[in-house]
MARMARDREN-812128 format. One record per atom (N, C-alpha, C, CB): residue in one letter; x, y, z. Coordinates in steps of 0.2 Angstrom, whole numbers, padded with zeros to 4 digits, always signed. Glycine has a CB too. Layout:
BEGIN
aXYZ
...
//
This chain:
BEGIN
m+0384+0372+0668
m+0386+0365+0666
m+0393+0363+0669
m+0387+0365+0658
s+0393+0357+0672
s+0399+0354+0675
s+0404+0352+0670
s+0397+0348+0680
d+0410+0351+0673
d+0416+0349+0668
d+0414+0343+0665
d+0422+0349+0672
t+0411+0338+0669
t+0409+0332+0666
t+0404+0333+0660
t+0406+0327+0671
d+0399+0337+0661
d+0394+0338+0656
d+0398+0341+0650
d+0389+0343+0658
k+0403+0345+0651
k+0406+0348+0645
k+0410+0343+0641
k+0411+0354+0647
l+0413+0338+0645
l+0417+0333+0642
l+0412+0328+0638
l+0420+0329+0647
d+0406+0327+0640
d+0401+0323+0637
d+0397+0326+0631
d+0396+0320+0642
a+0398+0333+0631
a+0394+0337+0626
a+0396+0335+0619
a+0395+0344+0627
p+0392+0334+0614
p+0394+0331+0607
p+0397+0337+0604
p+0387+0329+0603
a+0402+0335+0599
a+0406+0340+0595
a+0401+0344+0591
a+0411+0337+0591
p+0402+0350+0589
p+0397+0353+0584
p+0397+0350+0578
p+0400+0361+0583
s+0391+0350+0575
s+0390+0347+0568
s+0394+0351+0563
s+0383+0346+0566
e+0395+0348+0557
e+0399+0351+0552
e+0394+0357+0549
e+0400+0347+0546
d+0388+0357+0550
d+0384+0362+0548
d+0385+0368+0552
d+0376+0360+0548
v+0385+0367+0559
v+0386+0372+0564
v+0393+0375+0563
v+0385+0369+0571
l+0398+0371+0562
l+0405+0374+0560
l+0405+0378+0554
l+0410+0368+0560
r+0401+0376+0549
r+0401+0380+0543
r+0398+0387+0544
r+0397+0376+0537
v+0393+0387+0548
v+0390+0394+0549
v+0395+0398+0553
v+0383+0393+0553
e+0398+0395+0558
e+0402+0399+0563
e+0408+0401+0559
e+0405+0394+0568
r+0411+0397+0554
r+0417+0399+0550
r+0415+0405+0545
r+0419+0393+0546
i+0409+0404+0542
i+0407+0409+0537
i+0406+0416+0541
i+0401+0407+0534
a+0403+0416+0547
a+0402+0422+0551
a+0409+0425+0553
a+0398+0421+0557
r+0413+0421+0555
r+0420+0424+0557
r+0424+0427+0551
r+0424+0418+0560
w+0424+0423+0546
w+0427+0425+0540
w+0424+0432+0537
w+0427+0420+0534
e+0418+0432+0537
e+0414+0438+0535
e+0416+0444+0539
e+0407+0437+0534
r+0416+0443+0546
r+0418+0449+0550
r+0425+0451+0548
r+0418+0446+0557
e+0430+0446+0548
e+0437+0448+0546
e+0437+0452+0539
e+0441+0442+0546
q+0433+0449+0534
q+0433+0452+0528
q+0431+0459+0528
q+0429+0448+0523
a+0426+0461+0532
a+0423+0467+0532
a+0427+0473+0536
a+0416+0467+0535
e+0433+0471+0539
e+0437+0477+0542
e+0438+0482+0537
e+0443+0474+0545
p+0437+0489+0539
p+0438+0494+0534
p+0445+0495+0531
p+0435+0501+0537
l+0445+0497+0525
l+0451+0499+0522
l+0451+0506+0519
l+0453+0494+0516
t+0455+0510+0522
t+0455+0518+0520
t+0460+0520+0515
t+0456+0521+0527
g+0465+0516+0513
g+0470+0518+0508
g+0474+0512+0506
g+0475+0523+0512
w+0479+0514+0502
w+0483+0508+0498
w+0489+0507+0501
w+0484+0510+0491
d+0491+0510+0507
d+0497+0509+0510
d+0496+0503+0516
d+0501+0515+0513
f+0498+0497+0514
f+0496+0492+0519
f+0502+0491+0524
f+0495+0485+0515
s+0507+0495+0524
s+0513+0493+0528
s+0512+0494+0535
s+0519+0498+0526
q+0507+0498+0537
q+0505+0499+0544
q+0499+0495+0546
q+0504+0506+0546
a+0496+0491+0542
a+0490+0487+0544
a+0492+0481+0547
a+0486+0486+0537
q+0488+0479+0552
q+0489+0473+0556
q+0489+0467+0552
q+0484+0473+0562
n+0484+0467+0547
n+0483+0462+0543
n+0487+0462+0536
n+0475+0461+0541
r+0492+0466+0536
r+0496+0467+0530
r+0499+0460+0528
r+0501+0472+0531
p+0499+0459+0521
p+0503+0453+0519
p+0510+0454+0519
p+0500+0451+0512
i+0514+0448+0519
i+0521+0449+0519
i+0523+0449+0511
i+0524+0443+0522
l+0527+0454+0509
l+0528+0455+0502
l+0536+0454+0501
l+0525+0461+0500
e+0537+0450+0495
e+0544+0451+0493
e+0545+0458+0490
e+0545+0445+0488
p+0551+0461+0492
p+0552+0468+0489
p+0552+0468+0482
p+0558+0471+0492
l+0550+0473+0479
l+0550+0475+0471
l+0557+0477+0470
l+0545+0480+0469
p+0560+0476+0464
p+0567+0478+0462
p+0567+0486+0461
p+0569+0475+0456
w+0561+0489+0461
w+0562+0497+0460
w+0558+0500+0466
w+0558+0499+0454
d+0559+0506+0467
d+0556+0510+0472
d+0552+0515+0469
d+0561+0513+0477
y+0545+0514+0469
y+0541+0519+0465
y+0542+0526+0467
y+0533+0517+0467
r+0542+0527+0474
r+0543+0534+0476
r+0550+0537+0473
r+0543+0534+0484
a+0555+0533+0473
a+0561+0536+0471
a+0561+0537+0463
a+0567+0531+0472
v+0558+0533+0460
v+0557+0534+0453
v+0553+0540+0451
v+0554+0528+0449
a+0547+0541+0455
a+0543+0547+0454
a+0546+0554+0456
a+0537+0546+0458
r+0551+0553+0461
r+0553+0560+0464
r+0556+0565+0459
r+0559+0558+0469
p+0560+0563+0455
p+0563+0568+0450
p+0557+0571+0445
p+0568+0566+0446
f+0552+0567+0444
f+0547+0569+0439
f+0543+0574+0443
f+0543+0563+0437
v+0541+0573+0450
v+0537+0577+0454
v+0541+0584+0455
v+0536+0574+0461
d+0548+0583+0456
d+0551+0590+0457
d+0551+0594+0451
d+0559+0588+0459
a+0551+0591+0445
a+0551+0595+0439
a+0544+0598+0437
a+0554+0591+0433
a+0539+0595+0440
a+0532+0596+0437
a+0530+0603+0440
a+0528+0591+0439
q+0525+0606+0437
q+0521+0612+0439
q+0514+0610+0440
q+0522+0618+0434
r+0512+0605+0436
r+0505+0604+0436
r+0504+0596+0436
r+0500+0607+0430
m+0502+0593+0441
m+0502+0586+0442
m+0495+0583+0444
m+0507+0584+0448
l+0494+0577+0441
l+0488+0573+0442
l+0490+0566+0445
l+0483+0572+0436
d+0487+0564+0451
d+0488+0558+0454
d+0481+0554+0454
d+0491+0559+0461
l+0481+0549+0450
l+0474+0546+0449
l+0474+0540+0454
l+0473+0543+0442
g+0468+0538+0457
g+0468+0533+0461
g+0472+0533+0467
g+0470+0526+0458
t+0472+0539+0471
t+0476+0541+0476
t+0475+0537+0482
t+0476+0548+0478
g+0469+0533+0483
g+0468+0530+0489
g+0466+0535+0495
g+0473+0525+0491
g+0470+0534+0500
g+0469+0539+0506
g+0475+0544+0505
g+0470+0535+0512
g+0478+0545+0500
g+0483+0550+0499
g+0490+0548+0502
g+0481+0556+0501
e+0490+0542+0505
e+0496+0541+0509
e+0503+0540+0505
e+0495+0534+0513
i+0502+0538+0499
i+0508+0538+0494
i+0510+0545+0492
i+0507+0533+0489
l+0505+0548+0490
l+0506+0555+0487
l+0509+0559+0492
l+0500+0558+0485
l+0507+0559+0499
l+0510+0563+0504
l+0517+0562+0505
l+0506+0561+0511
t+0520+0556+0503
t+0527+0554+0504
t+0531+0558+0499
t+0528+0547+0504
l+0528+0560+0493
l+0531+0564+0488
l+0532+0571+0489
l+0528+0562+0481
a+0529+0574+0494
a+0529+0581+0496
a+0537+0583+0497
a+0525+0583+0502
p+0538+0589+0495
p+0534+0594+0492
p+0531+0593+0485
p+0538+0601+0492
l+0525+0595+0484
l+0521+0593+0478
l+0521+0600+0474
l+0514+0591+0480
p+0520+0599+0467
p+0520+0604+0463
p+0515+0610+0465
p+0518+0602+0456
p+0515+0616+0462
p+0511+0621+0464
p+0503+0619+0463
p+0512+0627+0460
f+0502+0616+0457
f+0495+0614+0456
f+0495+0606+0456
f+0493+0617+0449
c+0491+0603+0460
c+0491+0596+0461
c+0484+0594+0462
c+0496+0593+0467
v+0482+0589+0458
v+0475+0586+0459
v+0476+0579+0460
v+0470+0587+0452
a+0472+0576+0465
a+0472+0569+0466
a+0464+0566+0465
a+0474+0567+0473
t+0464+0560+0463
t+0457+0558+0462
t+0456+0551+0465
t+0455+0557+0454
e+0450+0549+0467
e+0449+0543+0470
e+0442+0541+0468
e+0450+0543+0478
l+0441+0534+0467
l+0434+0532+0465
l+0429+0531+0471
l+0435+0525+0462
s+0432+0530+0477
s+0428+0529+0483
s+0428+0536+0487
s+0431+0524+0488
e+0422+0538+0489
e+0421+0544+0493
e+0424+0544+0500
e+0414+0546+0493
p+0423+0538+0503
p+0426+0538+0510
p+0434+0538+0510
p+0424+0531+0513
r+0437+0535+0505
r+0444+0536+0504
r+0446+0543+0502
r+0447+0531+0499
a+0442+0546+0498
a+0443+0553+0496
a+0443+0558+0502
a+0438+0555+0490
q+0439+0556+0506
q+0438+0560+0512
q+0445+0560+0517
q+0432+0558+0517
v+0447+0554+0517
v+0453+0552+0521
v+0459+0556+0517
v+0455+0545+0521
a+0459+0556+0510
a+0464+0559+0507
a+0464+0567+0508
a+0464+0558+0499
r+0458+0570+0508
r+0457+0577+0509
r+0460+0579+0515
r+0450+0579+0508
r+0459+0575+0521
r+0461+0577+0527
r+0469+0576+0527
r+0458+0572+0533
r+0472+0571+0524
r+0479+0570+0524
r+0483+0575+0520
r+0480+0563+0521
l+0480+0577+0514
l+0483+0582+0510
l+0481+0589+0510
l+0482+0579+0503
s+0477+0591+0515
s+0474+0598+0515
s+0480+0603+0516
s+0469+0598+0520
a+0485+0601+0520
a+0490+0605+0521
a+0495+0607+0515
a+0495+0603+0527
h+0494+0603+0510
h+0498+0603+0504
h+0494+0606+0498
h+0501+0597+0502
s+0488+0609+0499
s+0484+0612+0494
s+0482+0607+0488
s+0487+0618+0492
v+0481+0601+0490
v+0480+0596+0484
v+0472+0596+0484
v+0482+0589+0486
r+0469+0597+0478
r+0462+0596+0476
r+0461+0589+0476
r+0460+0600+0470
v+0456+0586+0479
v+0454+0579+0479
v+0447+0578+0476
v+0455+0575+0486
a+0447+0575+0470
a+0440+0574+0467
a+0438+0566+0467
a+0440+0576+0460
v+0432+0565+0467
v+0429+0558+0466
v+0428+0557+0459
v+0423+0557+0471
l+0431+0552+0455
l+0430+0551+0449
l+0433+0544+0447
l+0432+0556+0444
d+0430+0541+0441
d+0433+0535+0439
d+0438+0536+0434
d+0427+0531+0436
s+0444+0533+0435
s+0450+0535+0431
s+0449+0531+0424
s+0456+0533+0434
t+0445+0527+0423
t+0444+0523+0417
t+0439+0527+0412
t+0442+0516+0418
r+0436+0532+0415
r+0431+0537+0411
r+0435+0543+0408
r+0425+0539+0415
p+0433+0546+0403
p+0436+0552+0401
p+0437+0557+0406
p+0432+0556+0395
l+0443+0560+0407
l+0445+0564+0412
l+0443+0571+0411
l+0453+0564+0414
p+0439+0574+0416
p+0436+0581+0416
p+0441+0586+0416
p+0430+0581+0421
f+0446+0586+0413
f+0451+0591+0413
f+0453+0594+0406
f+0458+0589+0416
r+0455+0600+0405
r+0456+0602+0398
r+0462+0599+0395
r+0458+0610+0398
p+0462+0598+0388
p+0468+0595+0385
p+0475+0598+0387
p+0467+0595+0377
g+0479+0594+0388
g+0486+0596+0390
g+0487+0600+0397
g+0489+0601+0385
a+0482+0598+0401
a+0482+0602+0408
a+0487+0600+0412
a+0475+0600+0411
f+0491+0595+0411
f+0496+0592+0416
f+0502+0591+0413
f+0493+0586+0420
d+0508+0591+0416
d+0514+0589+0414
d+0517+0583+0417
d+0519+0595+0414
l+0513+0580+0422
l+0514+0574+0425
l+0508+0570+0427
l+0519+0575+0431
v+0507+0564+0425
v+0502+0560+0428
v+0505+0554+0431
v+0497+0558+0422
l+0503+0553+0438
l+0505+0547+0441
l+0499+0542+0443
l+0508+0549+0448
i+0500+0536+0442
i+0495+0531+0444
i+0498+0525+0448
i+0490+0528+0438
r+0496+0523+0453
r+0499+0517+0457
r+0493+0512+0458
r+0503+0519+0463
n+0493+0507+0454
n+0489+0501+0455
n+0481+0503+0454
n+0490+0499+0462
s+0480+0508+0450
s+0473+0510+0448
s+0472+0509+0441
s+0471+0516+0451
a+0466+0507+0438
a+0465+0506+0431
a+0466+0513+0427
a+0459+0503+0430
f+0468+0513+0421
f+0468+0519+0417
f+0467+0517+0410
f+0475+0522+0417
i+0465+0522+0406
i+0464+0521+0398
i+0469+0525+0395
i+0457+0523+0396
a+0473+0523+0391
a+0479+0526+0388
a+0477+0533+0385
a+0483+0522+0383
r+0472+0532+0381
r+0470+0539+0377
r+0468+0544+0381
r+0465+0537+0372
h+0465+0543+0387
h+0463+0548+0392
h+0469+0551+0395
h+0458+0545+0397
i+0474+0547+0396
i+0480+0550+0399
i+0483+0554+0394
i+0485+0544+0401
g+0484+0552+0388
g+0487+0556+0383
g+0483+0563+0382
g+0487+0552+0376
e+0477+0563+0383
e+0473+0569+0382
e+0475+0574+0387
e+0465+0568+0382
v+0476+0573+0393
v+0477+0578+0398
v+0484+0580+0399
v+0474+0575+0405
l+0489+0576+0396
l+0496+0578+0396
l+0498+0583+0391
l+0500+0571+0396
n+0502+0587+0393
n+0505+0592+0388
n+0510+0589+0383
n+0507+0598+0391
r+0513+0592+0379
r+0518+0589+0374
r+0524+0587+0377
r+0519+0594+0369
e+0526+0590+0383
e+0532+0587+0386
e+0530+0583+0392
e+0536+0593+0389
g+0524+0580+0392
g+0521+0577+0398
g+0524+0570+0399
g+0514+0576+0397
v+0524+0568+0405
v+0527+0561+0407
v+0521+0558+0411
v+0533+0562+0412
f+0521+0551+0410
f+0516+0547+0413
f+0520+0541+0417
f+0511+0544+0408
l+0519+0541+0423
l+0522+0535+0427
l+0517+0531+0431
l+0527+0538+0432
t+0517+0525+0430
t+0513+0520+0433
t+0516+0514+0436
t+0507+0519+0429
q+0514+0512+0442
q+0515+0505+0444
q+0509+0501+0444
q+0519+0505+0451
q+0508+0495+0441
q+0502+0492+0440
q+0502+0485+0442
q+0500+0493+0433
v+0497+0482+0444
v+0495+0475+0445
v+0495+0472+0438
v+0489+0474+0449
a+0499+0467+0436
a+0499+0463+0430
a+0494+0458+0430
a+0506+0461+0428
r+0491+0456+0424
r+0487+0451+0423
r+0490+0444+0425
r+0484+0450+0415
g+0486+0440+0428
g+0489+0434+0431
g+0490+0435+0439
g+0495+0432+0428
n+0490+0441+0441
n+0491+0442+0449
n+0486+0438+0453
n+0490+0449+0450
l+0489+0434+0458
l+0485+0430+0462
l+0481+0424+0458
l+0480+0434+0466
a+0483+0422+0452
a+0479+0417+0449
a+0479+0411+0452
a+0482+0416+0442
d+0484+0409+0456
d+0484+0403+0459
d+0479+0403+0465
d+0491+0401+0462
l+0479+0408+0469
l+0474+0409+0474
l+0467+0409+0472
l+0475+0415+0478
l+0465+0413+0466
l+0459+0413+0464
l+0456+0406+0461
l+0458+0418+0458
q+0461+0402+0458
q+0459+0396+0456
q+0457+0391+0462
q+0465+0392+0453
v+0460+0392+0467
v+0458+0388+0473
v+0451+0390+0475
v+0463+0389+0479
l+0449+0396+0475
l+0443+0399+0477
l+0437+0398+0471
l+0443+0406+0478
g+0439+0395+0466
g+0434+0394+0460
g+0432+0400+0457
g+0428+0391+0463
l+0437+0405+0457
l+0436+0412+0453
l+0440+0412+0447
l+0437+0417+0458
k+0438+0416+0442
k+0442+0417+0436
k+0447+0423+0438
k+0437+0420+0430
e+0451+0424+0433
e+0456+0429+0435
e+0453+0436+0437
e+0460+0431+0428
g+0457+0439+0442
g+0454+0444+0446
g+0451+0450+0443
g+0459+0446+0450
n+0454+0455+0442
n+0451+0462+0440
n+0452+0462+0432
n+0455+0468+0444
p+0447+0463+0429
p+0447+0464+0421
p+0452+0470+0419
p+0441+0464+0418
d+0453+0474+0424
d+0457+0480+0422
d+0465+0478+0423
d+0456+0486+0427
w+0466+0473+0426
w+0473+0471+0426
w+0476+0469+0419
w+0474+0465+0431
q+0481+0472+0417
q+0484+0471+0410
q+0490+0468+0410
q+0484+0478+0406
y+0492+0465+0404
y+0499+0463+0402
y+0503+0469+0401
y+0499+0458+0397
p+0509+0470+0403
p+0512+0476+0402
p+0514+0477+0395
p+0519+0476+0406
e+0514+0472+0391
e+0515+0473+0384
e+0509+0476+0380
e+0517+0466+0380
q+0503+0475+0383
q+0497+0478+0380
q+0496+0485+0382
q+0491+0474+0382
a+0498+0486+0389
a+0498+0493+0391
a+0502+0498+0387
a+0499+0493+0399
a+0509+0495+0386
a+0513+0499+0382
a+0511+0500+0375
a+0520+0495+0382
a+0508+0495+0372
a+0505+0496+0365
a+0500+0501+0365
a+0503+0489+0362
d+0495+0501+0370
d+0490+0506+0370
d+0492+0513+0371
d+0485+0504+0376
l+0498+0514+0374
l+0501+0520+0375
l+0504+0523+0369
l+0506+0520+0381
r+0507+0518+0365
r+0510+0520+0359
r+0505+0522+0354
r+0515+0515+0356
a+0499+0519+0354
a+0494+0520+0350
a+0491+0527+0351
a+0489+0515+0350
a+0491+0529+0358
a+0488+0535+0360
a+0493+0541+0359
a+0487+0535+0368
g+0499+0540+0356
g+0503+0545+0354
g+0509+0546+0358
g+0499+0552+0354
f+0511+0542+0363
f+0517+0542+0367
f+0522+0539+0363
f+0516+0538+0373
t+0528+0543+0362
t+0534+0541+0358
t+0539+0537+0362
t+0537+0547+0355
s+0539+0537+0368
s+0544+0533+0372
s+0540+0530+0378
s+0549+0538+0375
v+0540+0523+0377
v+0537+0519+0383
v+0542+0514+0385
v+0530+0516+0380
e+0543+0514+0391
e+0548+0509+0394
e+0544+0505+0400
e+0555+0512+0397
f+0546+0499+0401
f+0543+0496+0407
f+0547+0490+0409
f+0536+0493+0405
q+0546+0488+0416
q+0550+0482+0419
q+0545+0479+0423
q+0556+0485+0423
t+0546+0472+0423
t+0541+0468+0427
t+0544+0464+0432
t+0538+0463+0422
f+0540+0462+0437
f+0543+0457+0442
f+0537+0453+0445
f+0546+0462+0448
d+0539+0447+0446
d+0535+0442+0449
d+0537+0440+0455
d+0534+0435+0444
s+0533+0440+0461
s+0535+0439+0467
s+0530+0435+0471
s+0538+0445+0471
f+0529+0437+0477
f+0523+0433+0481
f+0520+0437+0486
f+0526+0427+0484
f+0514+0435+0488
f+0510+0438+0494
f+0510+0432+0498
f+0503+0440+0492
e+0511+0433+0505
e+0511+0428+0510
e+0506+0431+0515
e+0518+0426+0513
f+0501+0428+0517
f+0496+0430+0521
f+0497+0427+0528
f+0489+0429+0519
v+0496+0431+0534
v+0497+0429+0540
v+0491+0424+0543
v+0498+0434+0545
s+0485+0425+0540
s+0479+0421+0541
s+0474+0421+0536
s+0476+0424+0548
l+0469+0417+0536
l+0464+0417+0531
l+0460+0423+0532
l+0460+0411+0532
g+0459+0426+0538
g+0455+0432+0538
g+0459+0438+0535
g+0454+0433+0546
a+0465+0438+0536
a+0469+0443+0533
a+0469+0443+0526
a+0477+0443+0536
m+0469+0437+0523
m+0469+0436+0516
m+0462+0439+0513
m+0470+0429+0514
l+0457+0437+0517
l+0450+0440+0515
l+0450+0447+0515
l+0445+0436+0519
w+0452+0450+0520
w+0452+0457+0521
w+0456+0461+0515
w+0456+0460+0528
f+0462+0458+0513
f+0466+0461+0508
f+0462+0460+0501
f+0473+0457+0508
l+0459+0454+0500
l+0456+0453+0494
l+0450+0458+0493
l+0453+0446+0493
e+0446+0459+0498
e+0441+0464+0498
e+0443+0471+0496
e+0437+0464+0505
g+0449+0472+0498
g+0452+0479+0497
g+0453+0480+0489
g+0458+0480+0501
i+0456+0474+0486
i+0458+0475+0479
i+0453+0472+0474
i+0465+0471+0478
l+0449+0468+0477
l+0444+0465+0472
l+0437+0466+0476
l+0445+0458+0470
p+0434+0472+0477
p+0428+0472+0481
p+0422+0469+0479
p+0427+0480+0482
g+0419+0465+0483
g+0413+0461+0481
g+0414+0455+0477
g+0409+0465+0477
r+0421+0453+0475
r+0422+0447+0471
r+0422+0441+0475
r+0428+0448+0467
v+0425+0441+0481
v+0425+0435+0485
v+0419+0434+0490
v+0432+0435+0489
e+0414+0431+0488
e+0409+0430+0492
e+0410+0423+0497
e+0402+0429+0488
v+0411+0424+0503
v+0413+0419+0508
v+0409+0413+0507
v+0413+0422+0515
s+0402+0413+0507
s+0398+0407+0507
s+0399+0404+0500
s+0391+0409+0508
a+0400+0407+0495
a+0400+0404+0488
a+0407+0401+0488
a+0399+0409+0483
c+0412+0404+0491
c+0419+0401+0490
c+0421+0397+0496
c+0424+0407+0490
y+0416+0394+0500
y+0417+0391+0506
y+0422+0385+0506
y+0411+0389+0509
e+0421+0381+0501
e+0425+0375+0500
e+0432+0376+0499
e+0422+0370+0494
g+0433+0381+0495
g+0440+0384+0493
g+0443+0387+0500
g+0441+0388+0488
l+0440+0391+0503
l+0442+0394+0509
l+0444+0388+0515
l+0437+0399+0512
l+0439+0383+0515
l+0440+0378+0520
l+0447+0374+0518
l+0435+0373+0520
e+0448+0373+0512
e+0454+0370+0510
e+0460+0374+0512
e+0455+0369+0502
l+0460+0381+0511
l+0465+0385+0513
l+0466+0385+0520
l+0464+0392+0510
q+0461+0385+0524
q+0461+0385+0531
q+0465+0378+0534
q+0454+0385+0535
r+0463+0373+0530
r+0466+0366+0532
r+0474+0367+0531
r+0463+0360+0528
r+0476+0370+0525
r+0483+0371+0524
r+0486+0375+0529
r+0484+0374+0517
a+0483+0380+0531
a+0486+0384+0537
a+0486+0380+0543
a+0482+0391+0538
d+0481+0376+0545
d+0481+0372+0551
d+0487+0367+0551
d+0475+0369+0552
r+0489+0365+0544
r+0495+0360+0544
r+0501+0364+0544
r+0494+0356+0537
g+0501+0370+0545
g+0508+0374+0545
g+0510+0376+0538
g+0513+0370+0548
e+0506+0375+0533
e+0508+0377+0526
e+0507+0385+0526
e+0504+0374+0521
k+0512+0388+0522
k+0511+0395+0521
k+0506+0397+0516
k+0518+0398+0518
l+0502+0402+0517
l+0497+0405+0512
l+0501+0410+0508
l+0491+0408+0516
r+0504+0407+0503
r+0508+0411+0498
r+0506+0410+0491
r+0516+0409+0499
f+0505+0416+0488
f+0503+0416+0481
f+0506+0421+0477
f+0495+0417+0481
t+0505+0421+0470
t+0509+0424+0465
t+0507+0432+0465
t+0508+0421+0458
r+0512+0436+0465
r+0511+0443+0465
r+0514+0446+0458
r+0514+0447+0471
k+0511+0449+0454
k+0513+0451+0448
k+0513+0459+0447
k+0510+0448+0442
r+0518+0462+0446
r+0519+0470+0445
r+0523+0472+0439
r+0521+0473+0452
y+0521+0478+0437
y+0526+0481+0432
y+0526+0489+0433
y+0523+0480+0425
l+0531+0492+0431
l+0532+0499+0432
l+0533+0501+0425
l+0539+0500+0436
l+0530+0507+0423
l+0530+0509+0416
l+0531+0517+0416
l+0523+0507+0412
t+0535+0519+0412
t+0536+0526+0411
t+0535+0528+0403
t+0543+0529+0413
a+0531+0533+0402
a+0529+0535+0395
a+0530+0542+0394
a+0522+0532+0393
r+0532+0544+0389
r+0533+0551+0387
r+0530+0553+0380
r+0541+0553+0387
k+0528+0559+0380
k+0524+0561+0373
k+0529+0564+0368
k+0519+0566+0375
//
């Protein structure tokens, strides 16, 4: 085709553009996610720093523990930064592919990695652990209480209800993950489960995504299967137009840090 023919070629129809956009967005959404540390990912969102450092808060508890459970470890990347780990340490992950990554990463530290759902009864004897950690994975308060001993400590950093509500509204979706809780409710559930000291702090900040594809990749990681590109097309197109106008793809991030003692 000559340059003149190219100039005379009609612009793609909106139907063709729709198909092309959906295919591109689905490819970007499908990039694999192997863990929960987004700091080295090319598609990582820009995050306003939290006022606490989860690792620094966890460090003295890890140093004092003999038997520790890390629920929802992802690829084990966060747990690895807390080494040296207690003599007996178990990590769990819902996803077998991520569990395999965690096993390779943590094998040198003798960490046992199991695949299980942290919202189900935990298959450990009562009082088996003196420290339970969870970072951004769902939990049931009474199950945590069952596996902690009388001196036990529970530390968790969690996504709070209302996280990304402004983004999900544009996409025509209800609030994200049903496991996301208000910190006040999480604290009340832990007290009802027998914890005598429960403290928490909250922080609202922002996610800023470098592109629409990066946003879809991130959402698939934290809300797998929830954002169907073709069903959310009009909302995604609106976000793409915002980005094309130079507007930031910035949305609400809600977190809380909670410490509970029996």
